N, C-alpha and C positions, 0 to 999 in steps of 0.2 A: 383560579376563576375561569371558567368556560370562556372561549374567544367567542366574540360575538359574530353572529352570523349576517349574510349579506342576503337580499333578494336577488336572485337570479331566476332568469327565464330565457328561452330561445329569442333572438333577435333583440335584446336589451343593449342599450348604448350607456355609457360613461364616460364622466370627465375623470381620469384618473391622476392624482397626484400624491408624490412622497418627495422626502427633503434629506439631505444627508444628516448623520446623526450631530447633533450639535449644530446644525447649520454648517457643516465643514464643507468644503470646495470638493465635493466628492469626484467631481467630472473635470477638474480643471487641469489634471497632469495630463502626460503624454499617452495618449492610447485609451484613456478611460472612458470618454463619449464614444469614441468609435466602438470600443468592445460593449458598451451597452446598447448602442444601435443595433450593433450584429445579434445580441442576445435577444433584442425586443423583434428583430425580425425572425429570427429562430422561433420565440413564442408564436407569433402570429401565425407562421404556417404551421406550426405544430398543433394549435388549438383552433385554425381556423378563424381567427380574428381579422376584422377588417379595420385598419387604421384610417381613419378620415383626417386625422393630424395629429402631430406629436412634437415636441420640442425638448432638447436637453440643454439645460443651462449648467451654471458652475455647480451649483449645489442642490437642484432640484430637476423633475422632468415633469412633463404634461403630456398626457394620452387623452385623444378623442376614439375611443374604442367600440366597435360593434362586436357584439358574441352570437353569431348564429346560433350557438350552442351554449347553455348555462354553465359556463366553465370559467368566469372571470377569476373566482379566488384560486381555483387549480392553476391556471396560466399565471396569477401575477406571483403566485408561490414560487412556481418554477422560474419565471423572469429574474426575479430578485435574488433567490438562492442561488441560481446559476451565475447570475453576474457577481454577487457578492463573493462567491468562491473565486472568481477567476481574478477578481479585484485584490482579494487578500493576497492569492498566491503570487500574483504578479509584485505587489508591493512588500511581500513578506510580514502582512499584518495579521492581526487576527482579530475577533469582535464584529459587532454589527455596524456596517456602512450606514444602514438608513436608519431614521429616527423611530421608526416605529411601523405600525401597520399602515398601509397606504390608505389614503382618504379616496372614496369612489363616490360619486354624484350620479344619481340617475339623470339622463338627459333624453327628452322627447325627439324622436326621429325627426329630420325636416329641417325647419327654420331654427329652431334651439340650438340643433347639433351643430350647423352651421356657424351658428354665433360663437359657440364652444370653440371651433377650428379658427375662426378668425383671433379669437383671443388668445389661442396657443400660439399662433403665427405670430402675433406682434409682441410676445412676450420679450424676445429680446431687445425691442424698441423701448419698452416699458422699462426695462431692465439698465437702458443705455449700453448695452453692449454693442449695439450697430445703431446707425442712423436708419429712417426709413428707406434712404435711397439705396442703401447698400444691405437691405433685408434679406435678399436672395442670396447674400454672401456667408451668411450664418451656415455653417456647414451640418450642425446637427439638428435638423428639423425637415419634417415632411415637405414644407415648401421648398427647399433645396431641390428635393427630388422630383417634386411635381413639376418643376420646369424643365428638369431634363427630358431627352428624348426617351431613355429607357428608365424604368423605376421598378422598385419591388412589387411582386404581384399582390401583396398584401395592403398597399396603397389604394385607398379607394378615393377619386377625386369627384366622383359624381354630385355628390350633395353638397359639396363646397361650391361647385361651379353652377349647378341650377338654383341654388339659393342667393347666389351674387349677381343675379342678372340672366341667368341661362347662357353662361359663357361657355364657349367650345373648348373643347380639351386638347388645344393648338397653343403653339408659342404666342400666337396674338392673345389669345384667351387669357392666358397666365399673365402676359403683361397688363391686360386690362383688370385683372384680380389685384395684381400688385397695386395698380393706380387706386382700386378701390380701398385696399388696406391702408394707403396712404391718406385718404379722406377720413377713414376712421381714427387713424394717429393724430391727425389735425383737430380733431374735435375739442372743443372745450372741456375742463376737467368736469363739470357738471353732466354734460351730455355724456361724456366718456362713462362716468360713473353709473348713470341711469342706464346705459348697454350692456355694461361689463361687469357692475357691481357685483352681482350674485352668481357669476358663473363658475366661481370657485369656492363660494360659501353654500352652507347649508345642505340639504341632502338631495334636492333634486332641481334641476332646470327645466322648464316647459310651461305649459299652459296651466289652467284651473283644471280644465278635463283632465289633462295627464296626471296632474297630483291626485286630483279623486280616484284614477284607476289604479294609480300606485298602492294607494292605502286600501281599495278593496283587493288588491292581490295579496298584500300582508295579511288581511284579515281572514282571507280565503285560505292562506297558508296556515292560519293559525297561530301566527306570530305577532300579531298586532297587540293581543292582549298580555303575553308574556314578557318579551323583551325587546324595545323597540332600537336596539343597540346596533342596528342592522346594516347602516348605509355608509358609515364613515362620515357621518354628519358632525360639523362643528358644536360644540356645546351649546350654544343659543339656538341654533335649528333643530337639535335633538330636544331641547326642553318644549321648545313650540310644537313639534310635532307629537312627542307624547301627550302634552296637555290636548290636543286636538282629539287624539283617540281615548284619552281618559274622559273627556266631555261627551263624546258619542257614546261610551259604555255607560257614563252616569244616566244619560237621556234614556238609554234602552233599559236600565235597572229601575229608574223610577217609573217608567211605563210598565213595566212587568209586575212591580210592587203596587201600583195604582197609587202612587205618590206625586203629587203636584210640587215641582221644584220652586215653583214661584210664591207657594204657600207654605213654606217650610217653618217650623215654629222658630223663635228666636235661642230658645234653649240649647245649649253647645249638646247637651245629652239627651236632646228629644228623640225617642224611639225611631220616627221615621228617620232621621239622619243616622242613626247608628245601624239601621238596617240598609241603609243604602252604602255606608262605608264598609261595611261586612260584606256584601254581596259583591262591592268592586274588589275588595282585598282579596276575596275567593276567587275571582274569574279573571284579574288584570293584576300589572305590576305597579300598580297605582301608590303613589307615595303618601305618606301621613301628611306631609307638609300641604300637597295639593287638596287633600281632603278636608284638612282643617282649613284653610282659606277658601275653597270652594263652598262648602257646606256651612261656614261660621259654626266650627266646633271646637274653637279655643287653639291651646297648642298643640302642635304634632304628637307630642307625647300622649296626650290626652285622648287623642283618636285611638290608638293602641288600648288604653285602659278601657274605653267604652266597648268595643269590639268585642275585647276579652269578657268581660261582664255579659255582654250579648250571648256570648257562645256557652258560657258557664248558665246562666238562666235557662237554656234550651233554646234559644231564637231560632237557630239554624234547623230545628226539627219542626217547626211549625209549619202547619201546610202549605200557607200562602207563601213562606219564604220558599219553602222546597219548589213550588210550582215556578216561581220567579226565576230560581238557581235555573230550573231546566230549560227555560226560555231563553235566557242569556248567555248561558255556559258554552264556551267556543265548541 
């Protein structure tokens, strides 16, 4: 099976997450977290990344990374492969340390990116690895470096500080930022869930406008209609995103064929329904299950039968169908 693609473009920001295989404590042993951090800084320098936040926990890591060049996949492949080779060599092991391909959510620059950074910096507190009062002592985190006088050049503090009240990049400014994180950590469970609930789930973090822009990018790249497995999304978000794109394609197909979706016949095998199903299956990756439910075509297997009969009967060669296909084909 071909690997799923990711939407990459210059200036894109991501929340990247990966865990140890079988949730093993990858970074708990001596030197493991330090080695990963070193590889991360090497990757950032090599690929020109800007790290707005990161944290390395016992069995997983989080990154808030900006890619001035469209090279997230290339950089993550280098980072994980390089660290895995060093990890296995040091421990005398073989095999794959990580559970699989990393998850990468698109993040809107500005406020949303800062929210992800706060979420990442508070990860050790949520995991009860440290108290909020001792958060700066968690060694394997961007916050640890931000409060130092010197820090790696790849660490970018501007967005975090600006979106936390236009704080200065000084010792006093970072103390105020730590106090702000303390306020976030003290919020009740419901409020915290509202603030941080979707920062590590789904396929994007940001406004409705940002979501629409991303979908337009997908469609412009010719990817939306083929395989939407691009974004490292969880299954629920992936189903939702696919359904949105299929619905948009259905609306376009209905317009091209001159069919009213509000006035479709009840019959499962109605010609209008079958023509729509055939057109969508020819131009998108739509599932039979979605078509069966959305168009009222009975069982998913029936959709394939109806479309097959339509094709054998020459439905795809009719002028109206061919004109519609030319209008909606990516």
